[in-house]
Backbone of each chain as ProteinMPNN parsed JSONL, in Angstrom:
{"seq_chain_A": "DSGVTQTPKHLITATGQRVTLRCSPRSGDLSVYWYQQSLDQGLQFLIQYYNGEERAKGNILERFSAQQFPDLHSELNLSSLELGDSALYFCASSVIWGQGYNEQFFGPGTRLTVL", "coords_chain_A": {"N_chain_A": [[72.501, 121.199, 53.745], [72.297, 123.336, 51.325], [71.457, 126.346, 50.965], [70.448, 127.127, 48.825], [66.992, 127.635, 47.71], [64.758, 125.929, 46.339], [61.941, 125.629, 44.373], [58.509, 124.23, 43.137], [59.377, 120.748, 44.673], [58.188, 118.746, 43.712], [56.625, 118.49, 40.308], [53.938, 117.803, 38.217], [52.885, 117.718, 35.209], [50.831, 118.095, 32.28], [51.617, 117.195, 28.716], [52.148, 120.037, 26.161], [51.615, 122.026, 28.339], [52.671, 124.921, 30.388], [55.118, 125.659, 32.53], [56.27, 127.204, 35.932], [59.42, 127.41, 37.401], [61.555, 127.844, 40.4], [63.538, 129.755, 42.005], [65.766, 130.244, 44.863], [68.529, 132.066, 45.592], [71.556, 131.503, 47.583], [72.129, 133.831, 50.525], [73.268, 136.71, 49.538], [74.787, 135.547, 47.324], [75.237, 136.38, 43.963], [75.234, 135.272, 41.312], [73.356, 132.902, 39.633], [72.387, 129.81, 38.217], [71.092, 127.541, 36.117], [70.546, 124.335, 35.563], [70.004, 121.031, 33.927], [68.765, 117.821, 34.526], [68.345, 115.248, 32.723], [67.214, 111.231, 32.853], [69.431, 109.296, 34.69], [71.65, 110.325, 33.422], [74.353, 113.216, 32.906], [74.83, 116.565, 34.114], [72.906, 119.376, 32.303], [73.935, 122.304, 31.086], [72.229, 125.078, 31.297], [71.56, 127.783, 31.5], [72.719, 131.324, 32.723], [72.844, 133.731, 35.215], [73.245, 136.725, 36.282], [73.459, 138.971, 38.695], [70.8, 139.938, 37.829], [71.096, 140.096, 35.068], [71.572, 138.372, 32.177], [74.133, 135.936, 31.438], [75.082, 133.681, 30.581], [74.461, 131.068, 27.797], [74.008, 127.823, 27.54], [72.848, 124.627, 26.492], [69.7, 125.713, 25.913], [66.596, 125.291, 25.343], [64.26, 127.209, 22.911], [61.794, 127.104, 23.661], [62.054, 127.476, 26.192], [62.57, 129.724, 29.045], [64.44, 132.478, 31.194], [64.765, 134.172, 33.997], [65.9, 136.881, 36.072], [65.451, 138.228, 39.256], [64.945, 141.635, 40.809], [65.496, 140.9, 43.541], [66.842, 138.928, 43.384], [66.26, 136.358, 42.919], [65.205, 133.734, 40.889], [63.741, 132.461, 38.069], [62.436, 129.815, 36.14], [61.184, 129.204, 33.141], [58.975, 127.196, 31.422], [57.974, 126.003, 28.684], [55.077, 124.282, 26.275], [55.406, 121.875, 26.994], [57.122, 118.622, 26.243], [56.853, 115.647, 26.399], [59.984, 114.728, 26.606], [61.003, 116.547, 27.857], [60.745, 115.962, 30.504], [62.192, 115.887, 33.701], [65.221, 116.3, 35.998], [65.659, 119.314, 37.531], [68.2, 121.579, 38.373], [69.128, 124.011, 40.113], [71.844, 126.583, 40.711], [73.826, 128.108, 42.649], [76.375, 131.036, 43.147], [78.797, 133.368, 44.418], [80.253, 135.315, 42.665], [81.011, 136.026, 39.888], [83.434, 135.386, 37.238], [85.596, 136.061, 38.595], [88.101, 134.87, 40.119], [88.015, 131.779, 42.413], [85.183, 130.266, 41.933], [82.656, 128.312, 43.392], [79.918, 126.597, 43.29], [76.687, 126.263, 44.577], [74.509, 124.023, 45.116], [71.094, 123.861, 44.865], [67.715, 121.52, 45.907], [67.011, 120.658, 43.811], [64.051, 120.759, 41.112], [61.704, 118.444, 40.797], [60.321, 117.506, 37.365], [57.681, 115.752, 35.817], [56.43, 115.161, 32.894], [53.244, 114.167, 31.345]], "CA_chain_A": [[71.572, 122.101, 53.323], [73.578, 124.492, 50.821], [71.091, 127.513, 51.288], [69.652, 127.219, 48.015], [66.015, 126.668, 47.859], [63.79, 125.67, 44.57], [59.937, 125.163, 44.59], [58.109, 123.131, 43.809], [60.271, 119.781, 44.821], [57.951, 117.95, 42.215], [55.527, 118.939, 39.117], [53.331, 116.972, 37.049], [51.875, 118.126, 34.199], [50.879, 117.25, 30.792], [52.464, 117.956, 27.271], [51.233, 121.334, 25.979], [51.592, 123.002, 29.186], [53.587, 125.766, 30.554], [55.445, 125.435, 34.005], [57.51, 127.948, 36.061], [60.317, 126.596, 38.68], [61.744, 129.162, 41.04], [64.856, 129.556, 42.658], [66.286, 131.839, 45.427], [69.992, 131.71, 45.875], [71.726, 131.916, 48.807], [72.233, 135.054, 50.794], [74.616, 137.518, 48.881], [75.165, 135.003, 45.698], [74.558, 137.382, 43.305], [74.7, 134.222, 39.899], [72.04, 131.945, 39.796], [72.78, 129.045, 37.061], [70.055, 126.346, 35.753], [70.415, 122.688, 35.05], [68.89, 120.025, 33.234], [69.053, 116.393, 34.8], [67.492, 113.813, 32.453], [67.226, 110.258, 33.831], [70.723, 108.584, 34.65], [72.623, 111.552, 32.813], [74.83, 114.393, 33.406], [73.977, 117.733, 34.382], [73.368, 120.009, 30.982], [73.956, 123.687, 31.754], [71.074, 125.933, 30.226], [71.568, 129.181, 31.61], [72.985, 131.511, 33.981], [72.17, 135.122, 35.393], [74.304, 137.772, 37.386], [72.859, 140.204, 39.181], [69.672, 140.571, 37.213], [71.574, 140.02, 33.77], [71.895, 137.033, 31.446], [75.393, 135.817, 31.222], [75.688, 132.67, 29.636], [73.578, 130.407, 27.911], [73.991, 126.916, 27.281], [71.798, 124.304, 25.761], [68.519, 125.985, 26.256], [65.619, 125.351, 23.835], [63.61, 128.405, 22.881], [60.869, 126.805, 24.532], [62.392, 127.563, 27.498], [63.044, 130.821, 29.316], [64.463, 132.5, 32.449], [65.022, 135.418, 34.377], [66.302, 136.762, 37.515], [64.659, 139.333, 39.64], [66.026, 142.829, 41.625], [65.548, 140.31, 44.488], [68.149, 137.96, 43.187], [65.599, 135.093, 43.127], [64.97, 133.456, 39.491], [62.491, 131.421, 37.592], [62.883, 129.19, 34.89], [59.697, 129.044, 32.592], [59.266, 125.644, 30.693], [56.512, 125.941, 27.91], [54.861, 123.796, 25.222], [56.037, 120.939, 27.197], [57.285, 117.477, 25.503], [57.64, 114.173, 27.238], [61.533, 114.69, 26.882], [61.498, 117.469, 29.456], [60.916, 115.369, 31.865], [64.299, 115.714, 34.187], [65.195, 117.156, 37.141], [66.131, 120.872, 36.961], [68.569, 122.23, 39.224], [69.114, 125.723, 40.552], [73.031, 126.537, 41.631], [74.349, 129.953, 42.887], [77.705, 131.19, 43.317], [78.999, 134.693, 44.668], [80.326, 136.283, 42.051], [81.163, 135.294, 38.355], [84.203, 136.215, 36.821], [86.855, 136.586, 39.336], [88.683, 133.746, 41.469], [87.154, 131.005, 42.322], [83.341, 130.333, 41.838], [82.211, 127.32, 43.86], [78.123, 126.408, 42.992], [75.804, 125.604, 46.091], [73.119, 123.074, 44.416], [69.756, 123.382, 45.417], [67.94, 120.389, 46.176], [65.747, 120.262, 42.661], [62.947, 120.15, 41.118], [61.12, 117.291, 39.637], [59.408, 117.784, 36.525], [57.179, 114.974, 35.114], [55.362, 115.883, 31.647], [52.586, 112.737, 30.786]], "C_chain_A": [[72.72, 123.507, 52.594], [72.381, 125.991, 50.839], [70.498, 128.026, 50.109], [68.448, 126.516, 47.586], [65.156, 126.972, 46.553], [62.573, 124.839, 45.17], [59.476, 124.895, 42.751], [59.284, 122.262, 44.013], [59.723, 118.873, 43.907], [56.718, 118.506, 41.758], [55.174, 118.005, 38.384], [52.599, 117.412, 36.482], [51.639, 117.516, 33.012], [51.382, 118.035, 29.762], [51.463, 119.115, 27.049], [51.537, 122.463, 26.764], [52.871, 124.05, 29.661], [54.061, 125.763, 32.193], [56.433, 126.661, 34.354], [58.176, 127.244, 37.461], [60.934, 127.806, 38.964], [62.782, 128.705, 41.698], [65.303, 130.764, 43.7], [67.889, 131.016, 46.232], [70.323, 131.926, 47.283], [72.126, 133.054, 49.315], [73.466, 135.263, 50.32], [75.319, 136.86, 47.627], [73.994, 136.173, 44.7], [74.38, 136.23, 41.763], [73.806, 133.134, 40.306], [72.259, 131.168, 38.238], [71.318, 127.798, 37.352], [70.433, 125.746, 34.998], [69.878, 121.784, 34.656], [69.532, 118.695, 33.505], [68.293, 115.671, 34.032], [67.685, 112.411, 33.11], [68.294, 109.829, 33.469], [71.689, 109.28, 33.577], [73.258, 112.456, 33.574], [74.097, 115.381, 33.456], [74.104, 118.662, 32.647], [72.947, 121.386, 31.558], [72.994, 124.534, 30.743], [71.275, 127.497, 30.385], [72.221, 129.865, 32.609], [72.743, 133.145, 34.178], [73.217, 135.491, 36.356], [73.773, 138.76, 37.43], [72.089, 140.937, 38.464], [69.878, 140.216, 35.475], [71.868, 138.57, 33.158], [73.117, 136.947, 31.039], [76.117, 135.181, 30.436], [74.595, 131.863, 29.343], [74.011, 129.154, 27.54], [73.276, 125.953, 26.32], [70.526, 124.152, 26.346], [67.358, 125.939, 25.106], [64.703, 126.771, 24.192], [62.692, 128.25, 23.422], [60.649, 127.24, 26.088], [63.016, 129.17, 27.54], [63.394, 131.225, 30.698], [64.891, 133.788, 32.733], [64.993, 135.494, 35.851], [66.093, 138.588, 37.707], [65.575, 140.103, 40.432], [66.29, 141.968, 43.182], [66.501, 139.328, 45.061], [67.44, 136.425, 43.052], [65.446, 134.738, 41.329], [64.192, 132.484, 39.476], [62.904, 131.336, 36.257], [61.579, 128.742, 34.418], [60.092, 127.792, 31.627], [57.824, 125.793, 29.663], [56.363, 124.712, 26.781], [55.568, 122.577, 25.617], [55.806, 119.548, 26.362], [57.708, 116.597, 26.665], [59.132, 114.354, 27.887], [62.054, 115.888, 27.977], [61.264, 117.13, 30.794], [61.95, 114.873, 32.936], [63.673, 116.488, 35.405], [66.257, 118.437, 37.043], [66.546, 121.71, 38.347], [68.942, 123.588, 39.116], [70.851, 125.631, 41.05], [73.175, 128.146, 41.985], [75.729, 129.988, 43.238], [77.943, 133.288, 43.962], [79.674, 135.62, 43.678], [80.95, 135.634, 40.679], [82.264, 135.894, 37.856], [85.549, 136.714, 37.384], [87.001, 135.419, 40.183], [87.448, 132.642, 41.053], [85.932, 131.249, 42.527], [82.816, 129.015, 42.344], [80.615, 127.542, 43.884], [77.885, 125.908, 44.272], [74.382, 125.483, 45.261], [72.078, 123.626, 45.205], [69.177, 122.094, 45.25], [66.997, 119.988, 44.783], [64.746, 120.146, 42.762], [62.748, 119.512, 39.894], [60.248, 117.206, 38.724], [58.992, 116.17, 35.641], [56.134, 115.632, 33.996], [54.632, 113.962, 31.407], [51.831, 113.296, 29.577]], "O_chain_A": [[73.533, 124.265, 53.123], [73.12, 126.937, 50.564], [70.035, 129.167, 50.118], [68.433, 125.347, 47.201], [64.987, 128.038, 45.963], [62.367, 123.927, 45.97], [59.951, 125.242, 41.67], [60.34, 122.762, 43.626], [60.496, 118.171, 43.255], [55.854, 118.94, 42.52], [56.027, 117.304, 37.841], [51.496, 117.642, 36.979], [52.201, 116.464, 32.709], [51.569, 119.251, 29.808], [50.335, 119.212, 27.531], [51.712, 123.595, 26.312], [53.998, 123.846, 29.209], [53.166, 125.883, 33.031], [57.217, 127.133, 33.529], [57.538, 126.682, 38.352], [60.974, 128.735, 38.156], [62.995, 127.523, 41.968], [65.216, 131.963, 43.432], [68.162, 130.05, 46.944], [69.54, 132.44, 48.082], [72.705, 133.655, 48.409], [74.466, 134.556, 50.445], [76.215, 137.421, 46.996], [72.818, 136.539, 44.701], [73.345, 136.407, 41.119], [73.742, 132.659, 41.44], [72.293, 131.848, 37.212], [70.795, 127.399, 38.392], [70.728, 126.125, 33.864], [68.827, 121.653, 35.284], [70.577, 118.353, 32.952], [67.298, 115.285, 34.646], [68.451, 112.465, 34.072], [68.554, 109.778, 32.267], [72.47, 108.572, 32.941], [72.937, 112.629, 34.75], [72.941, 115.397, 33.033], [75.116, 118.618, 31.949], [71.968, 121.616, 32.268], [73.135, 124.542, 29.52], [71.146, 128.293, 29.455], [72.439, 129.155, 33.591], [72.438, 133.774, 33.165], [73.89, 134.736, 37.058], [73.54, 139.491, 36.468], [72.25, 142.142, 38.269], [68.903, 140.098, 34.733], [72.432, 137.723, 33.85], [73.455, 137.811, 30.229], [77.136, 135.47, 29.809], [73.724, 131.724, 30.202], [74.912, 129.483, 26.769], [73.053, 126.455, 25.218], [70.101, 123.191, 26.987], [67.413, 126.614, 24.079], [64.495, 127.267, 25.299], [62.326, 129.294, 23.96], [59.676, 127.323, 26.837], [63.641, 129.75, 26.653], [62.85, 130.558, 31.579], [65.354, 134.51, 31.85], [64.451, 134.743, 36.662], [66.318, 139.587, 37.024], [66.677, 139.682, 40.783], [67.197, 142.356, 43.917], [66.865, 138.976, 46.183], [68.15, 135.42, 43.094], [65.627, 135.691, 40.571], [63.889, 131.743, 40.411], [63.426, 132.141, 35.485], [60.879, 128.004, 35.111], [61.212, 127.503, 31.205], [56.701, 125.643, 30.144], [57.396, 124.173, 26.385], [56.336, 122.095, 24.784], [54.712, 119.258, 25.877], [58.56, 116.747, 27.541], [59.476, 114.229, 29.062], [63.087, 116.03, 28.631], [61.477, 117.729, 31.848], [62.423, 113.739, 33.012], [62.591, 116.976, 35.733], [67.393, 118.436, 36.568], [65.793, 122.278, 39.138], [69.037, 124.19, 38.047], [71.167, 124.659, 41.736], [72.578, 129.106, 41.496], [76.259, 128.95, 43.633], [77.122, 134.184, 43.767], [79.611, 136.816, 43.964], [81.368, 134.481, 40.787], [82.218, 137.119, 37.974], [86.352, 137.491, 36.869], [86.082, 135.028, 40.903], [86.58, 132.538, 40.186], [85.507, 132.217, 43.158], [82.389, 128.416, 41.356], [80.111, 128.527, 44.422], [78.679, 125.26, 44.954], [73.546, 126.314, 44.907], [72.36, 123.845, 46.383], [69.827, 121.324, 44.544], [66.301, 118.974, 44.832], [64.143, 119.705, 43.74], [63.135, 119.652, 38.734], [59.164, 116.786, 39.13], [59.827, 115.561, 34.973], [55.238, 116.439, 34.247], [55.275, 112.914, 31.338], [51.179, 112.543, 28.854]]}, "seq_chain_B": "AQTVTQSQPEMSVQEAETVTLSCTYDTSESDYYLFWYKQPPSRQMILVIRQEAYKQQNATENRFSVNFQKAAKSFSLKISDSQLGDAAMYFCACFNYGQNFVFGPGTRLSVLP", "coords_chain_B": {"N_chain_B": [[85.116, 123.793, 21.797], [84.359, 123.242, 25.064], [85.312, 120.139, 26.958], [84.081, 117.188, 29.24], [85.113, 114.095, 30.068], [84.167, 111.213, 31.371], [84.927, 108.066, 31.832], [84.332, 105.81, 32.738], [81.565, 104.139, 33.1], [80.695, 102.937, 35.603], [81.552, 101.453, 38.41], [82.665, 99.716, 41.338], [83.548, 99.157, 44.54], [84.923, 97.373, 47.563], [84.03, 97.894, 50.865], [86.02, 99.959, 53.045], [88.285, 99.661, 51.19], [90.151, 101.096, 48.434], [89.598, 103.293, 45.646], [89.583, 104.985, 42.738], [88.581, 107.087, 40.563], [87.985, 108.24, 36.857], [88.83, 110.99, 35.275], [89.018, 112.897, 32.482], [89.697, 116.068, 30.549], [88.986, 118.831, 28.085], [90.319, 121.583, 27.314], [90.91, 124.858, 25.886], [91.53, 126.953, 27.643], [93.649, 128.502, 29.702], [93.439, 129.169, 32.636], [91.718, 127.796, 34.973], [88.775, 125.617, 36.85], [88.925, 122.759, 38.352], [86.523, 120.191, 39.276], [85.103, 117.902, 41.75], [81.935, 116.389, 42.099], [79.495, 114.695, 44.255], [76.526, 112.602, 43.83], [74.392, 111.378, 45.578], [71.734, 108.987, 46.635], [69.655, 110.918, 47.094], [69.62, 112.791, 45.218], [70.775, 115.196, 45.555], [73.488, 117.606, 44.608], [76.594, 117.498, 45.749], [79.66, 119.04, 46.717], [82.756, 117.444, 46.53], [85.515, 117.947, 46.095], [87.676, 120.309, 44.925], [90.169, 121.864, 42.281], [92.405, 124.453, 41.479], [93.706, 125.049, 38.379], [96.086, 126.487, 38.403], [97.334, 125.799, 40.423], [99.777, 123.595, 41.326], [99.781, 121.541, 43.637], [98.163, 118.652, 44.515], [94.803, 118.275, 45.514], [93.417, 117.924, 48.477], [90.737, 116.172, 50.495], [90.395, 115.442, 53.357], [89.484, 111.804, 53.161], [89.285, 112.228, 50.828], [91.214, 112.571, 47.592], [93.11, 114.203, 44.836], [94.4, 113.445, 41.686], [95.823, 115.193, 39.648], [96.713, 116.167, 36.876], [98.139, 117.973, 34.744], [99.285, 118.747, 32.317], [98.642, 116.43, 30.809], [95.999, 116.478, 31.053], [94.465, 115.677, 33.035], [92.209, 114.317, 35.677], [91.742, 112.33, 38.087], [89.976, 111.233, 41.209], [90.622, 109.964, 44.151], [89.129, 107.448, 46.666], [90.118, 106.948, 49.6], [89.446, 104.253, 52.054], [86.762, 103.762, 51.422], [83.631, 103.935, 52.447], [80.201, 103.05, 53.059], [78.375, 105.103, 52.593], [79.873, 106.517, 50.428], [78.931, 105.584, 48.176], [77.8, 106.441, 45.299], [76.491, 108.635, 42.449], [79.194, 110.21, 40.473], [80.295, 112.915, 39.49], [82.423, 114.986, 37.381], [83.522, 117.735, 36.777], [84.098, 120.804, 35.172], [85.31, 124.498, 35.039], [85.38, 127.495, 33.637], [85.875, 130.653, 32.627], [85.03, 131.287, 29.973], [83.502, 129.53, 28.967], [81.88, 128.468, 31.157], [80.302, 126.326, 33.638], [81.127, 123.097, 32.914], [79.87, 119.371, 32.899], [80.962, 116.005, 33.479], [79.724, 112.902, 32.274], [79.548, 111.269, 34.399], [80.188, 108.704, 36.874], [79.019, 105.661, 38.02], [79.074, 104.986, 41.518], [79.569, 101.759, 43.77], [79.611, 100.608, 46.952], [80.492, 97.921, 48.404], [79.756, 95.857, 51.058]], "CA_chain_B": [[84.383, 123.46, 23.171], [85.148, 122.187, 26.555], [84.414, 118.724, 27.278], [84.625, 116.756, 30.083], [85.051, 112.794, 29.897], [84.301, 109.979, 32.452], [85.084, 106.504, 30.742], [84.112, 104.524, 33.813], [80.355, 104.491, 33.637], [80.062, 102.104, 37.059], [82.786, 101.165, 39.167], [82.62, 99.207, 42.403], [84.843, 98.824, 45.718], [85.162, 96.908, 48.777], [84.299, 98.641, 52.022], [87.668, 100.113, 53.737], [89.139, 99.575, 50.211], [90.816, 102.394, 47.691], [89.052, 103.444, 44.459], [89.934, 106.174, 41.6], [87.849, 107.368, 39.236], [88.746, 108.999, 35.906], [88.236, 112.026, 34.461], [89.832, 113.709, 31.493], [88.668, 117.176, 29.955], [89.739, 119.346, 27.183], [90.064, 123.275, 27.393], [91.9, 125.736, 25.614], [91.794, 128.162, 28.569], [94.925, 128.436, 30.647], [92.933, 129.221, 33.836], [90.138, 127.413, 34.942], [89.209, 125.168, 37.914], [88.225, 121.337, 38.08], [85.519, 119.647, 40.643], [84.488, 116.484, 41.788], [80.454, 116.359, 42.697], [78.887, 113.628, 44.207], [75.31, 112.98, 44.133], [73.833, 110.408, 46.472], [70.464, 108.86, 45.856], [68.921, 112.016, 47.333], [70.056, 113.635, 44.163], [71.323, 116.32, 45.881], [74.831, 117.545, 44.247], [77.355, 117.681, 46.789], [80.931, 119.182, 46.222], [83.461, 116.593, 47.088], [86.689, 118.65, 45.943], [88.024, 121.177, 44.072], [91.336, 122.084, 42.026], [92.582, 125.311, 40.639], [94.396, 124.685, 37.228], [97.437, 127.105, 38.277], [98.088, 125.208, 41.585], [100.219, 122.106, 41.191], [99.37, 120.608, 44.533], [96.981, 118.104, 44.32], [93.836, 118.691, 46.455], [92.83, 116.821, 49.295], [90.046, 116.54, 52.048], [89.991, 114.015, 54.098], [89.924, 110.799, 52.634], [88.814, 112.275, 49.015], [92.234, 113.255, 46.822], [93.037, 113.743, 43.567], [95.533, 113.248, 41.115], [95.705, 116.442, 38.896], [97.909, 115.99, 35.555], [97.85, 119.05, 33.753], [99.69, 118.46, 30.506], [97.835, 115.304, 30.189], [94.622, 116.936, 31.243], [93.824, 114.404, 33.62], [91.713, 114.667, 36.93], [91.113, 111.558, 38.735], [89.388, 111.389, 42.242], [90.891, 108.541, 44.759], [88.495, 107.916, 47.561], [90.279, 106.167, 50.447], [88.748, 103.746, 53.017], [85.739, 103.561, 51.214], [82.168, 103.785, 53.259], [78.949, 102.762, 52.563], [77.801, 106.214, 52.236], [80.199, 106.418, 49.19], [77.767, 104.913, 46.886], [76.53, 107.739, 44.53], [76.998, 109.423, 41.278], [80.283, 110.924, 40.99], [80.444, 113.842, 38.214], [83.697, 115.76, 37.227], [83.426, 119.045, 36.229], [85.294, 122.141, 34.247], [85.133, 125.375, 34.997], [86.381, 128.707, 33.09], [84.998, 131.746, 32.489], [83.903, 131.602, 28.75], [82.423, 127.871, 28.782], [80.961, 128.084, 32.355], [80.442, 124.793, 34.062], [80.468, 121.685, 31.906], [79.947, 118.318, 33.728], [81.039, 114.966, 32.38], [78.72, 111.851, 32.013], [78.908, 110.575, 35.565], [80.603, 107.26, 37.253], [78.05, 105.636, 39.048], [80.301, 103.893, 42.491], [79.225, 100.997, 44.337], [80.475, 99.988, 47.833], [80.291, 96.451, 48.773], [79.978, 95.627, 52.519]], "C_chain_B": [[85.208, 122.619, 24.288], [84.706, 121.319, 26.579], [85.002, 118.204, 28.422], [84.779, 115.172, 29.912], [85.244, 111.768, 31.155], [84.403, 108.673, 31.896], [84.799, 105.606, 31.798], [82.641, 104.622, 33.783], [79.636, 103.942, 35.32], [81.497, 101.809, 37.162], [82.255, 100.725, 40.64], [83.978, 98.961, 43.558], [84.315, 98.199, 46.851], [85.336, 97.921, 49.809], [85.706, 98.805, 52.489], [88.6, 100.22, 52.372], [89.268, 101.103, 49.221], [90.139, 102.704, 46.185], [89.293, 104.667, 43.865], [89.27, 106.148, 40.677], [88.403, 108.344, 38.51], [88.186, 110.189, 35.222], [89.344, 112.781, 33.444], [89.106, 114.91, 31.064], [89.678, 117.709, 29.163], [89.178, 120.675, 27.067], [91.152, 123.933, 26.719], [92.268, 126.888, 26.37], [93.006, 127.881, 29.372], [94.221, 128.72, 32.297], [91.389, 128.793, 33.928], [90.512, 126.296, 36.051], [88.258, 123.823, 37.542], [87.695, 121.076, 39.454], [85.41, 118.458, 40.4], [83.248, 116.689, 42.813], [80.016, 115.332, 42.997], [77.155, 113.939, 44.632], [74.419, 111.549, 44.407], [72.169, 110.106, 45.674], [69.19, 109.941, 46.242], [68.984, 112.807, 45.944], [70.908, 114.937, 44.22], [72.841, 116.508, 45.369], [75.602, 118.197, 45.261], [78.558, 117.928, 46.405], [81.827, 118.367, 46.849], [84.626, 117.531, 47.162], [86.808, 119.77, 44.665], [89.505, 121.425, 43.855], [91.709, 123.214, 41.089], [93.781, 124.954, 39.952], [95.953, 125.206, 37.456], [97.986, 126.23, 39.514], [98.753, 123.753, 41.319], [100.025, 121.132, 42.118], [98.166, 120.149, 44.325], [96.226, 118.411, 45.649], [93.81, 117.694, 47.169], [91.914, 117.126, 50.362], [89.457, 115.003, 52.275], [90.178, 112.944, 53.503], [89.605, 110.746, 50.921], [90.793, 112.933, 48.584], [92.256, 113.134, 45.245], [94.326, 113.853, 43.047], [95.479, 114.004, 39.689], [96.946, 116.297, 37.639], [97.737, 116.856, 34.472], [98.219, 119.422, 32.162], [98.857, 117.252, 30.237], [96.054, 115.848, 30.498], [93.957, 115.821, 31.783], [93.447, 114.568, 35.308], [91.086, 113.812, 37.2], [90.967, 111.647, 40.219], [90.141, 109.662, 42.787], [89.735, 109.074, 46.193], [89.052, 106.528, 48.434], [89.805, 105.786, 51.387], [87.303, 103.771, 52.674], [84.561, 103.289, 52.353], [81.066, 103.567, 52.506], [78.316, 103.993, 51.785], [78.334, 106.943, 51.379], [79.731, 106.521, 48.023], [77.05, 105.865, 46.485], [77.432, 108.007, 43.194], [77.906, 109.932, 41.542], [80.304, 111.962, 39.581], [81.768, 114.745, 38.301], [83.203, 116.962, 36.288], [84.531, 120.049, 36.056], [84.754, 123.415, 34.498], [86.044, 126.59, 34.249], [85.35, 129.58, 32.796], [84.3, 132.001, 31.265], [83.289, 130.615, 28.664], [81.615, 127.535, 30.031], [81.29, 126.598, 32.641], [80.092, 123.544, 32.857], [80.902, 120.388, 32.732], [80.252, 116.973, 32.564], [79.645, 114.045, 32.795], [78.33, 111.189, 33.426], [79.66, 109.106, 35.666], [79.283, 106.838, 38.184], [79.077, 104.35, 39.821], [79.42, 103.176, 43.654], [80.162, 100.968, 45.199], [79.789, 98.702, 48.384], [80.999, 96.101, 50.052], [80.855, 94.179, 52.506]], "O_chain_B": [[86.141, 121.818, 24.352], [83.521, 121.302, 26.244], [86.144, 118.517, 28.759], [83.996, 115.098, 28.965], [86.298, 111.597, 31.767], [83.335, 108.416, 31.341], [85.145, 104.444, 31.581], [82.302, 105.398, 34.676], [78.638, 104.309, 35.94], [82.375, 101.885, 36.302], [81.373, 101.44, 41.116], [85.133, 98.642, 43.277], [83.159, 98.502, 47.147], [86.306, 98.676, 49.876], [86.519, 97.891, 52.349], [89.647, 100.859, 52.473], [88.491, 102.045, 49.378], [90.51, 101.757, 45.492], [89.183, 105.598, 44.663], [89.291, 105.205, 39.885], [89.13, 109.208, 39.0], [87.087, 110.194, 34.668], [90.447, 113.152, 33.847], [87.88, 114.869, 31.177], [90.868, 117.405, 29.246], [88.007, 120.962, 26.817], [92.305, 123.581, 26.969], [93.099, 127.711, 25.985], [93.182, 126.69, 29.631], [94.928, 128.209, 33.166], [90.363, 129.158, 33.354], [91.654, 125.939, 36.342], [87.279, 123.76, 36.798], [88.158, 121.519, 40.505], [85.528, 117.887, 39.316], [83.374, 117.035, 43.987], [79.977, 114.589, 42.016], [76.633, 114.837, 45.291], [73.909, 110.845, 43.535], [71.625, 110.636, 44.706], [68.042, 109.839, 45.811], [68.032, 113.574, 45.8], [71.507, 115.533, 43.325], [73.569, 115.564, 45.677], [75.33, 119.339, 45.632], [78.926, 117.08, 45.592], [81.742, 118.549, 48.064], [84.835, 117.994, 48.283], [86.06, 119.899, 43.695], [90.249, 121.309, 44.829], [91.393, 123.061, 39.909], [94.788, 124.602, 40.565], [96.91, 124.638, 36.93], [99.195, 125.997, 39.501], [97.988, 122.814, 41.101], [100.041, 119.953, 41.762], [97.2, 120.848, 44.021], [96.808, 118.731, 46.685], [94.115, 116.584, 46.733], [92.092, 118.094, 51.101], [88.731, 114.112, 51.835], [91.344, 112.916, 53.109], [89.633, 109.827, 50.101], [91.413, 113.652, 49.367], [91.667, 112.303, 44.553], [95.278, 114.26, 43.712], [95.104, 113.395, 38.687], [98.133, 116.396, 37.947], [97.244, 116.513, 33.397], [97.682, 120.065, 31.26], [98.347, 117.272, 29.117], [95.094, 115.322, 29.934], [93.101, 115.137, 31.222], [94.321, 114.906, 36.107], [89.896, 113.865, 36.89], [91.942, 112.219, 40.705], [90.189, 108.614, 42.143], [89.496, 110.196, 46.638], [88.679, 105.381, 48.189], [89.465, 106.728, 52.102], [86.537, 103.804, 53.637], [84.726, 102.339, 53.118], [81.018, 103.904, 51.323], [77.854, 103.938, 50.645], [77.781, 108.021, 51.165], [79.989, 107.28, 47.09], [75.977, 106.231, 46.966], [78.606, 107.718, 42.96], [77.994, 110.329, 42.704], [80.336, 111.326, 38.528], [82.077, 115.187, 39.407], [82.582, 116.897, 35.226], [85.604, 120.092, 36.659], [83.577, 123.52, 34.152], [87.274, 126.58, 34.305], [84.153, 129.298, 32.728], [83.274, 132.679, 31.211], [82.193, 130.804, 28.137], [80.832, 126.586, 30.077], [82.157, 125.879, 32.143], [79.081, 123.278, 32.207], [82.04, 120.278, 33.188], [79.958, 116.891, 31.371], [78.724, 114.462, 33.497], [77.229, 110.699, 33.679], [79.734, 108.399, 34.661], [78.681, 107.619, 38.92], [79.605, 103.356, 39.322], [78.675, 103.837, 44.378], [81.334, 101.165, 44.879], [78.61, 98.635, 48.732], [82.211, 96.027, 50.257], [81.223, 93.67, 53.564]]}, "name": "protein", "num_of_chains": 2, "seq": "DSGVTQTPKHLITATGQRVTLRCSPRSGDLSVYWYQQSLDQGLQFLIQYYNGEERAKGNILERFSAQQFPDLHSELNLSSLELGDSALYFCASSVIWGQGYNEQFFGPGTRLTVLAQTVTQSQPEMSVQEAETVTLSCTYDTSESDYYLFWYKQPPSRQMILVIRQEAYKQQNATENRFSVNFQKAAKSFSLKISDSQLGDAAMYFCACFNYGQNFVFGPGTRLSVLP"}
């Protein structure tokens, strides 16, 4: 158990819909990262937040957005869903961004299926 | 842009034998970190081993060790005394403050009894 929690575990929805994925980082971790893993592929970095502020953006679609709240939990919002958005979405957290070694601790992931 | 390449989509090893997974990376940064992550069928991402680029000594964690060749930008993972539980996808990753984390495409490792 990494200490990072993600809800829900599974999500099935239809094309055109909007969903919200939630992540709670490990206690004390200020940084949250979101990744997308499509079937049998590597992880694609989507976005990173540090202490409530966006720090880095990767291959995140305009239909996707995220935020980190004052209690440091984060939400990833996916809208106008398409079949190709079906994937495993990981959240990871780390202690500090930009200083020294940053080990990322991964949550169990949310499996999104778009029908 | 930072890239990570794993040229072996699939590998197999006999139980108790040794296997080496390859990884090459490209970064313009002088300060970076390299990682190997394991993803078993449960899909949980598990950190196997990490290496700081400024350290010349190769990292070792029990049966797992790396061969870090900085000049060649190579970071291979050696698994000794392979066990059935080692069967998983293995991802090589590179982190630096400018590019964040970049993962390779993965190598699927099968362990044969």
